[in-house]
C-alpha positions as CSV (number, residue, x, y, z in Angstrom):
1,M,0.0,0.0,0.0
2,R,1.0,3.6,-0.4
3,A,1.7,5.5,2.8
4,V,3.2,8.8,3.7
5,V,5.7,8.3,6.5
6,I,8.5,9.8,8.5
7,N,11.9,8.1,8.8
8,E,13.3,10.8,11.1
9,Y,12.1,13.7,13.2
10,G,12.3,17.2,11.6
11,S,10.5,19.8,9.5
12,K,7.6,19.1,7.1
13,N,10.1,17.9,4.6
14,V,10.7,14.6,6.4
15,L,7.2,13.5,5.2
16,V,7.9,11.1,2.3
17,E,5.9,8.6,0.3
18,Q,6.7,4.9,0.8
19,E,5.3,1.5,-0.3
20,L,4.6,-0.6,2.8
21,P,2.9,-4.0,3.4
22,K,-0.8,-3.8,4.2
23,P,-1.2,-4.0,8.0
24,E,-2.5,-7.4,9.4
25,I,-5.5,-7.3,11.7
26,K,-5.8,-8.9,15.1
27,A,-9.0,-10.9,16.1
28,N,-10.7,-7.8,17.6
29,Q,-9.8,-5.5,14.7
30,V,-11.0,-4.5,11.2
31,L,-9.0,-3.4,8.2
32,V,-10.3,-0.1,6.9
33,E,-9.6,1.1,3.4
34,V,-8.9,4.8,4.1
35,Y,-11.0,7.2,2.0
36,A,-10.0,10.3,4.1
37,T,-8.0,11.3,7.2
38,S,-7.4,14.7,8.8
39,I,-4.6,16.7,10.4
40,N,-4.3,17.4,14.1
41,P,-1.6,19.2,16.1
42,I,-0.3,15.9,17.5
43,D,0.7,15.0,13.9
44,W,3.3,17.8,13.5
45,K,4.3,17.8,17.1
46,L,5.2,14.2,16.8
47,R,6.9,14.7,13.4
48,A,9.0,17.5,14.9
49,G,10.2,15.2,17.7
50,Y,8.4,17.0,20.6
51,L,6.7,13.8,21.7
52,K,9.5,11.3,21.3
53,K,9.9,10.7,25.0
54,M,6.2,10.0,25.5
55,L,5.8,7.9,22.3
56,D,9.1,6.0,21.9
57,W,8.5,4.5,18.5
58,T,10.8,3.1,15.8
59,F,10.8,4.4,12.2
60,P,9.1,4.4,9.8
61,I,6.2,6.1,11.5
62,I,2.8,6.6,9.8
63,L,1.2,9.7,11.4
64,G,-2.5,10.4,11.4
65,W,-5.2,9.4,14.0
66,D,-8.5,10.1,12.2
67,V,-10.1,7.8,9.6
68,A,-13.2,7.5,7.5
69,G,-13.5,4.6,5.0
70,K,-14.9,1.2,4.3
71,I,-14.2,-2.1,6.1
72,V,-12.4,-4.6,3.8
73,E,-11.6,-7.3,6.3
74,V,-13.0,-8.3,9.7
75,G,-11.3,-10.1,12.6
76,D,-12.8,-13.3,14.1
77,E,-13.9,-11.7,17.3
78,V,-15.6,-8.7,15.7
79,K,-19.4,-8.8,16.2
80,S,-21.0,-5.5,15.3
81,F,-19.3,-4.7,11.9
82,Q,-18.9,-6.4,8.6
83,V,-17.1,-6.0,5.3
84,G,-18.5,-3.1,3.3
85,D,-19.6,-1.0,6.3
86,E,-18.8,2.7,6.0
87,V,-17.1,3.7,9.3
88,F,-15.2,6.5,11.0
89,A,-12.9,6.3,14.0
90,R,-10.2,7.8,16.1
91,P,-7.9,4.7,16.1
92,D,-5.5,3.8,18.9
93,T,-2.3,5.9,19.1
94,T,0.2,3.6,17.3
95,P,3.1,4.2,14.8
96,K,0.8,2.7,12.1
97,G,-1.5,5.7,11.6
98,T,-3.9,6.8,8.9
99,Y,-1.7,8.5,6.3
100,A,-2.0,5.3,4.3
101,E,-4.4,3.4,2.0
102,F,-5.3,0.9,4.7
103,T,-5.3,1.0,8.5
104,T,-6.4,-1.3,11.4
105,V,-9.0,-0.2,14.0
106,D,-10.1,-2.0,17.1
107,E,-13.8,-2.8,17.0
108,E,-14.5,-0.8,20.2
109,L,-13.1,2.4,18.6
110,L,-15.3,2.2,15.5
111,A,-18.6,3.9,14.7
112,K,-20.8,3.8,11.6
113,K,-20.2,6.8,9.4
114,P,-23.2,9.2,9.5
115,S,-25.1,8.6,6.2
116,N,-25.5,12.4,5.5
117,L,-21.7,13.0,5.7
118,T,-19.1,12.6,3.0
119,F,-15.9,10.6,3.9
120,E,-14.0,13.9,4.1
121,E,-16.6,15.4,6.5
122,A,-16.6,12.2,8.6
123,A,-12.8,12.2,8.8
124,S,-12.8,15.7,10.2
125,I,-14.8,14.6,13.3
126,P,-13.2,11.8,15.5
127,L,-10.2,13.3,17.3
128,A,-11.4,16.9,17.5
129,G,-15.0,15.9,18.2
130,L,-14.2,13.4,20.9
131,T,-11.8,16.0,22.5
132,A,-14.5,18.7,22.5
133,W,-17.2,16.3,23.7
134,Q,-15.1,14.8,26.6
135,C,-14.0,18.2,27.7
136,L,-17.5,19.6,27.8
137,V,-19.5,16.5,28.9
138,D,-17.2,14.2,30.9
139,N,-14.7,16.7,32.3
140,T,-16.4,20.0,33.0
141,K,-20.0,18.6,33.0
142,V,-21.5,21.6,31.2
143,K,-25.2,22.0,31.8
144,Q,-28.1,24.3,30.8
145,G,-27.4,27.9,31.6
146,D,-23.6,27.6,32.2
147,K,-21.4,30.4,30.9
148,V,-18.6,28.8,28.8
149,L,-15.6,30.4,27.2
150,I,-14.1,28.4,24.3
151,H,-10.7,29.6,23.1
152,A,-10.0,29.6,19.4
153,G,-13.5,29.0,18.3
154,A,-12.7,28.9,14.6
155,G,-10.2,26.0,15.0
156,G,-10.8,22.3,14.7
157,V,-11.8,21.6,18.3
158,G,-13.3,25.0,18.9
159,S,-15.7,25.0,16.0
160,L,-17.2,21.7,17.2
161,A,-17.1,22.7,20.9
162,I,-19.2,25.8,20.3
163,Q,-21.9,23.7,18.6
164,M,-21.8,21.1,21.4
165,A,-21.9,23.7,24.2
166,K,-25.0,25.3,22.6
167,H,-26.6,21.9,22.3
168,L,-26.0,21.4,26.0
169,G,-27.8,24.7,26.7
170,A,-24.7,26.9,27.5
171,Y,-24.2,30.6,26.9
172,V,-21.0,30.6,24.9
173,A,-18.2,33.2,24.4
174,T,-15.3,32.5,22.1
175,T,-12.0,34.1,20.9
176,A,-11.1,34.4,17.3
177,S,-9.7,36.9,14.8
178,G,-11.9,39.6,13.3
179,K,-12.2,37.8,9.9
180,N,-13.9,34.8,11.7
181,E,-16.5,36.8,13.7
182,A,-19.4,35.9,11.4
183,Y,-18.2,32.3,11.2
184,V,-18.1,31.7,15.0
185,K,-21.4,33.4,15.4
186,S,-22.9,31.2,12.8
187,L,-21.8,28.2,14.9
188,G,-23.7,29.6,17.8
189,A,-21.3,31.8,19.8
190,D,-23.2,34.4,21.9
191,V,-20.1,36.6,22.6
192,F,-17.2,37.2,20.2
193,I,-13.9,38.4,21.4
194,N,-11.4,39.6,18.8
195,Y,-8.1,38.4,20.3
196,R,-6.1,40.8,18.2
197,T,-7.8,44.0,19.5
198,Q,-9.5,42.9,22.8
199,Q,-8.3,41.3,26.1
200,F,-10.7,38.5,26.9
201,E,-9.8,38.7,30.6
202,E,-11.0,42.3,30.7
203,E,-14.2,41.7,28.8
204,L,-15.5,38.6,30.5
205,S,-16.2,37.7,34.1
206,D,-18.1,35.2,36.3
207,Y,-17.8,32.3,33.8
208,D,-18.5,28.7,34.9
209,V,-16.3,26.9,32.4
210,V,-13.2,27.6,30.2
211,I,-12.1,25.2,27.4
212,D,-8.5,26.2,26.7
213,T,-7.0,25.1,23.4
214,M,-4.0,27.5,23.5
215,G,-2.0,27.0,26.7
216,G,0.7,29.4,27.9
217,D,-0.3,32.9,28.7
218,I,-3.9,32.4,27.5
219,L,-4.3,29.5,29.9
220,N,-3.0,31.6,32.9
221,K,-5.2,34.6,32.0
222,S,-8.3,32.3,31.8
223,F,-8.3,31.9,35.6
224,K,-9.3,35.6,36.0
225,I,-12.7,35.1,34.4
226,I,-13.8,32.0,36.2
227,K,-16.1,32.2,39.3
228,P,-15.1,30.3,42.4
229,G,-16.1,26.7,42.1
230,G,-15.8,26.9,38.3
231,R,-14.1,24.5,36.0
232,L,-11.2,24.8,33.5
233,V,-9.8,22.1,31.2
234,S,-6.8,22.6,28.9
235,I,-5.8,20.5,25.9
236,A,-2.7,22.6,25.4
237,G,-1.0,23.0,28.8
238,Q,-0.8,22.1,32.5
239,P,-2.8,24.5,34.7
240,D,-0.7,26.2,37.5
241,P,-1.5,24.6,40.9
242,E,-1.0,28.0,42.6
243,L,-3.6,29.6,40.3
244,I,-6.0,26.8,41.0
245,E,-5.6,27.3,44.7
246,K,-5.9,31.1,44.5
247,H,-9.0,31.2,42.3
248,Q,-10.7,28.2,44.1
249,I,-11.6,26.3,40.9
250,T,-11.2,22.8,39.4
251,A,-8.7,22.6,36.6
252,S,-6.8,19.9,34.7
253,S,-5.1,19.2,31.4
254,Y,-6.8,16.6,29.2
255,W,-6.0,14.2,26.4
256,L,-8.9,12.3,24.8
257,T,-9.8,8.7,25.3
258,P,-10.7,7.1,21.9
259,S,-14.3,5.6,22.1
260,G,-16.5,4.2,19.4
261,K,-19.5,4.4,21.7
262,Q,-19.1,8.2,22.2
263,L,-18.3,8.7,18.5
264,G,-21.5,6.9,17.7
265,E,-23.4,9.4,20.0
266,I,-21.7,12.3,18.2
267,G,-22.6,10.6,14.9
268,D,-26.3,10.7,15.9
269,L,-26.0,14.5,16.5
270,L,-24.4,14.8,13.0
271,E,-27.2,12.7,11.4
272,K,-29.8,14.9,13.0
273,G,-28.1,18.1,11.8
274,I,-27.6,19.3,15.4
275,L,-23.8,19.2,14.8
276,K,-22.3,20.2,11.5
277,P,-18.8,19.2,10.3
278,Q,-16.4,22.0,9.8
279,V,-14.0,21.2,6.9
280,G,-11.8,24.2,6.3
281,S,-9.4,22.8,3.6
282,V,-8.9,19.6,1.7
283,F,-5.5,18.3,0.5
284,G,-4.6,15.4,-1.8
285,F,-2.8,12.3,-0.7
286,S,0.9,12.7,-1.5
287,A,4.0,13.7,0.5
288,E,3.9,17.2,-1.1
289,E,0.3,17.7,-0.2
290,L,0.7,16.5,3.4
291,Q,3.7,18.9,3.8
292,K,1.4,21.8,2.8
293,A,-1.3,20.5,5.2
294,H,1.2,20.4,8.1
295,E,2.5,23.8,7.2
296,L,-1.1,25.2,7.5
297,S,-1.7,23.4,10.8
298,E,1.5,24.7,12.3
299,T,0.3,28.3,11.8
300,N,-2.4,27.7,14.4
301,H,-4.7,29.8,12.3
302,A,-6.4,27.1,10.2
303,K,-10.2,27.6,10.0
304,G,-12.1,24.4,10.8
305,K,-10.4,21.1,10.1
306,I,-7.7,20.2,7.6
307,V,-8.7,17.1,5.7
308,I,-6.7,14.7,3.5
309,K,-8.7,13.0,0.7
310,V,-7.0,9.6,0.3
311,K,-9.4,7.9,-2.1
């Protein structure tokens, strides 16, 4: 099969095309023919070598942890899926990712692709969608009437989180650049903060929840707007224990848990049109195209999700 791999850590130029054997499935897995995948910050962070201590893998490494495609082979223990099913998933974090024509997925991580979505739209959902859902529902337990700030509302996680928070009945503020004001409002944001011209910590107060996708200074300033007893979750940094103590809130960093069951629940919301996929750009399947996709993702200014059309 064709795959785009890295054989060393480095810039986008270490992404190269390579012929590799089709992966072999275990009894609890299916083999998915990849129709589309998408780009997430973990892809280029791993490529650049930032995660090599955490994920100590040998080369070649196939990046990519989102997939939409069709099942072409099923393991002996798989009960709920069959050959020909159209599926989407956030597969396990392994060195055999989804920048390839075929990938293996554990049955428990699979969900049926929503019938009203293209493969490209479906591939934009799993990692970002599960991250947003778990931050809002499992971690901060957002409920009707909560005031929620979602940073970087035009991005991959933010654009889904705004829609999910509104579905949960929250009042939503978000940060974005001026050119994305109409976009984030169309997703359901009640309050728009232009991060280039406004300081969110001076404009907002008394919030119940902050979803931080930026880390650093943004994460630290977020404590100022949360009421005592409020909740903060960051997918981009480690909250400062002294600030947690000072502001009397609950705060943690979070990394998603892949789950086919939850992805199926998100799939239902997509089927019903309650959630809409946010595909910002689509690239082809080649080393050169993936290099361009990584370059865009590394700007941290991509609108919606960056998708790779494989088939």
